[in-house]
Every structure is written in structure tokens, then in C-alpha cells.
C-alpha positions as CSV (number, residue, x, y, z in Angstrom):
1,M,65.0,18.1,122.3
2,N,62.9,15.1,122.8
3,I,58.9,15.9,123.0
4,L,57.1,15.2,126.2
5,S,57.5,11.8,127.7
6,E,54.5,9.8,129.0
7,L,55.2,10.8,132.7
8,H,55.4,14.9,131.1
9,L,51.8,14.3,129.5
10,D,50.2,12.4,132.8
11,A,51.3,15.1,134.9
12,L,49.8,17.7,132.3
13,S,46.5,15.6,132.0
14,E,46.4,15.6,136.0
15,V,47.3,19.6,135.8
16,F,44.3,20.5,133.3
17,N,41.6,17.7,135.1
18,V,42.0,20.0,137.9
19,G,41.3,22.9,135.9
20,A,38.3,21.5,134.0
21,G,36.6,21.0,137.2
22,R,37.2,24.4,138.2
23,A,35.8,25.7,134.8
24,A,33.1,23.3,135.2
25,A,31.9,24.5,138.7
26,S,32.3,28.1,137.7
27,L,30.0,27.6,134.2
28,S,27.7,25.9,136.4
29,E,27.0,29.0,138.6
30,I,26.4,31.0,135.1
31,V,24.1,28.6,133.5
32,G,22.3,27.4,136.5
33,D,22.4,23.8,135.8
34,E,25.7,21.2,136.0
35,V,27.9,21.5,133.9
36,R,30.7,19.0,132.9
37,L,33.6,19.3,131.3
38,S,36.6,16.8,130.7
39,V,40.0,16.9,129.2
40,P,40.3,13.3,127.9
41,S,43.4,13.7,126.4
42,V,46.7,15.9,125.9
43,E,49.1,15.6,123.0
44,I,52.2,17.6,121.8
45,R,52.8,17.9,118.0
46,K,55.5,19.5,116.2
47,S,53.7,22.6,114.1
48,S,55.4,21.3,111.0
49,E,53.6,17.9,111.6
50,I,49.9,19.3,112.0
51,D,47.5,17.8,110.0
52,L,44.0,19.8,110.7
53,S,42.1,17.2,108.7
54,V,43.1,14.2,110.9
55,M,42.4,16.5,113.9
56,G,38.8,17.1,112.4
57,L,39.4,20.7,112.4
58,R,39.6,21.3,108.5
59,G,36.8,23.1,106.5
60,E,34.8,24.4,109.2
61,R,34.1,27.5,111.0
62,F,35.2,27.7,114.5
63,G,34.5,30.5,117.4
64,A,37.8,31.2,118.9
65,V,38.7,32.6,122.1
66,H,42.5,33.7,122.5
67,Q,44.6,34.6,125.3
68,T,48.2,35.1,125.7
69,F,50.2,33.9,128.9
70,T,53.4,35.0,130.2
71,G,55.3,33.6,133.6
72,S,57.7,31.0,133.9
73,F,57.3,29.8,130.2
74,E,55.1,31.8,127.5
75,A,52.3,30.7,125.2
76,E,49.6,31.7,122.8
77,A,46.2,30.1,124.1
78,I,43.3,29.0,121.7
79,L,40.0,27.7,122.6
80,L,38.1,26.3,119.6
81,F,34.4,25.3,119.6
82,T,32.6,25.2,116.1
83,E,30.6,28.2,115.2
84,E,27.3,25.9,115.8
85,H,28.4,24.8,119.1
86,A,29.5,28.3,119.9
87,L,26.1,29.5,119.5
88,E,24.5,26.9,121.3
89,I,26.8,27.4,124.2
90,V,26.2,31.1,124.4
91,R,22.5,30.1,124.3
92,D,22.9,28.1,127.3
93,M,24.7,30.7,128.7
94,M,22.4,33.6,128.2
95,G,19.5,31.6,128.7
96,S,17.5,28.9,126.0
97,Q,14.6,32.2,125.7
98,I,17.2,34.3,123.9
99,S,16.1,34.7,120.1
100,L,18.7,34.1,117.2
101,E,19.1,38.0,116.4
102,E,19.8,38.8,120.3
103,L,22.0,35.5,120.7
104,A,24.4,37.2,117.8
105,E,24.5,40.4,120.1
106,F,25.9,38.7,122.8
107,E,28.4,35.9,121.0
108,Q,31.4,37.8,121.3
109,E,30.8,38.5,125.0
110,A,29.7,35.4,126.1
111,M,32.5,33.2,124.5
112,C,34.9,35.8,125.8
113,E,33.5,34.9,129.3
114,L,33.5,31.1,128.6
115,G,37.0,31.1,127.2
116,N,38.3,33.6,130.2
117,I,36.6,30.6,132.5
118,I,38.2,27.7,131.1
119,L,41.7,28.9,129.9
120,N,42.4,30.6,133.5
121,A,41.0,27.7,135.1
122,C,43.7,25.5,133.3
123,L,46.3,28.1,133.6
124,S,45.8,29.0,137.0
125,A,45.9,25.0,138.0
126,M,49.0,24.6,136.2
127,A,50.4,27.6,138.4
128,D,49.0,26.2,141.4
129,M,50.2,22.7,141.4
130,L,53.7,23.8,139.6
131,G,54.4,26.6,141.9
132,I,55.0,29.2,139.2
133,P,53.8,32.3,138.5
134,M,51.2,32.9,135.2
135,N,49.9,36.1,134.0
136,C,47.5,36.6,131.2
137,S,46.3,39.2,128.5
138,L,42.4,39.9,128.1
139,P,40.7,37.6,126.0
140,D,39.5,38.1,122.6
141,Y,37.1,36.5,120.3
142,S,36.6,35.8,116.4
143,V,35.1,33.3,114.2
144,A,37.0,31.9,110.9
145,S,38.5,28.6,109.9
146,T,41.1,26.7,112.0
147,E,43.7,27.7,109.0
148,E,43.2,31.5,109.3
149,I,43.2,31.3,113.3
150,L,46.5,29.5,113.5
151,R,47.7,31.8,110.8
152,R,46.8,35.0,112.8
153,F,48.6,33.5,115.6
154,N,51.6,31.7,114.2
155,K,53.2,34.7,112.8
156,E,56.6,34.0,110.6
157,D,58.7,36.1,113.2
158,V,57.5,34.2,116.4
159,D,59.2,30.8,116.8
160,H,55.6,28.7,117.8
161,S,57.5,25.3,116.8
162,Y,55.0,23.1,119.1
163,L,51.4,22.6,119.7
164,L,50.0,21.5,122.9
165,L,46.7,19.8,121.9
166,L,43.7,19.1,124.7
167,H,40.4,17.6,123.3
168,I,37.7,18.7,125.4
169,D,34.0,17.5,126.1
170,L,31.4,20.2,127.5
171,A,28.1,19.0,128.6
172,I,25.4,21.4,129.7
173,E,22.2,19.5,130.5
174,K,21.5,17.1,127.8
175,R,23.5,19.2,125.4
176,R,27.2,18.0,124.4
177,S,30.1,20.0,122.7
178,Q,33.0,19.3,121.6
179,G,36.3,21.7,121.6
180,H,39.9,21.9,121.3
181,L,42.4,24.0,123.6
182,I,45.5,24.7,121.5
183,F,48.5,26.3,123.0
184,L,51.3,27.5,120.8
185,L,54.7,27.3,121.9
186,S,58.2,28.1,121.3
187,S,61.0,25.3,121.8
188,T,62.3,27.5,124.2
189,S,58.8,27.6,126.3
190,L,58.0,24.2,126.0
191,K,62.0,23.4,127.1
192,D,60.9,25.9,130.1
193,L,57.7,24.1,130.7
194,I,59.6,20.4,131.0
195,T,61.8,22.0,133.5
196,Q,58.7,22.8,135.7
197,I,57.2,19.3,135.2
198,E,60.2,17.8,136.1
199,R,60.7,20.0,139.4
200,F,56.9,19.1,140.3
201,L,57.6,15.5,139.6
202,G,60.8,15.3,141.7
203,E,58.8,16.9,144.5
204,I,56.2,14.4,144.7
């Protein structure tokens, strides 16, 4: 099976840009300040070809929000920010007066809320634009290396042959954080996604 064409990737970029706009609006309400959230690039890779060091994801600990999505295709979605950036984002969400000790108490709850907003905005945009049903699990949050995170969700008994990668820039006030949104897809799920994209392209 061919990996997504430039036309497919352009369509996905448009979908996720709509989702990013929705997420930014929701986050702006929470933090009481303008939030800018861009999705500058979308790419698809075979899991076997992933080089985490080239992606800048090796050697650091990341805060990861995970959700499972089902519907016209199935995917495991993981939103990653470095542990340092995750804490900065939580502080912005909770208020800059909060202490480091208090910050740790709210980290999981706040990051699950952040992930829920971003992931659901992206997937609801996809559901709306492609006209497909999408359901999601409750989010969970963990802090670990990317190797540990991907190993946790890329189990041997599950076919996650492909990774759909989005590189995210999140800006709150003068603070800027870079994150990564990863969708783990089986060969069947990727084929189903391509079918939906081609149907969408044929209707516009």
C-alpha cells in the first residue's frame, strides 16, 4: 500500500489546522489570554523506519497524553511535550502564582484537560470535515521517555505499522512550547483513512 500522497497530506493539514484553531480558542478561554496553536507539518512514517533522534524525541522525558479513537478508522493518539514544557503549560493553565509543589499536584489533571482539548478538537474537525463518526476514550497522562511511551502503546499483538506525525507550536503569551502529536495506525486503519480522504476530496 502506498503511503499518503501530497494531496492526502494537504487535506489532512487543512483538517488539523481547523482543529488547531478550535483548540486554541478553547485554551484561550481557560488561561485568560491569547493562545496560538499551529500545526505546521503533517507526515506519515512506517513504524519500522522511525528514528527518534532525527525527530528530536530521543533522550528526554516527555509528558504524554494518550487517547484511543474509534469509528471509521481506529488510532492510538499520543500528545507529547517535554516534561519541562508540560509543567510550564500547566502553570499557565493554573495561574502563574501557583508554587512548584502545588503544580505537581495538578499536573496530571491539567495535562489530561490540555490533551483532551487538543486531541478532541483535531479529531472532531476530522469527523466534521470527512463526515465520519469518531469516538474517544478518556485521556490518561504519564511521564516517560519516548521509547517507553511508544513501547507501551505499540504492543506486539497489535498491528501499528504506521505513525501519523504532527509537529505543534503552542504559544501562550510570550512562552512558546513545541509538541508532537502522534497517531499509531494499523495498515487497515491507514487504508480506511485514505478511503475517507479520497471520498472527501471527490466531493469538493
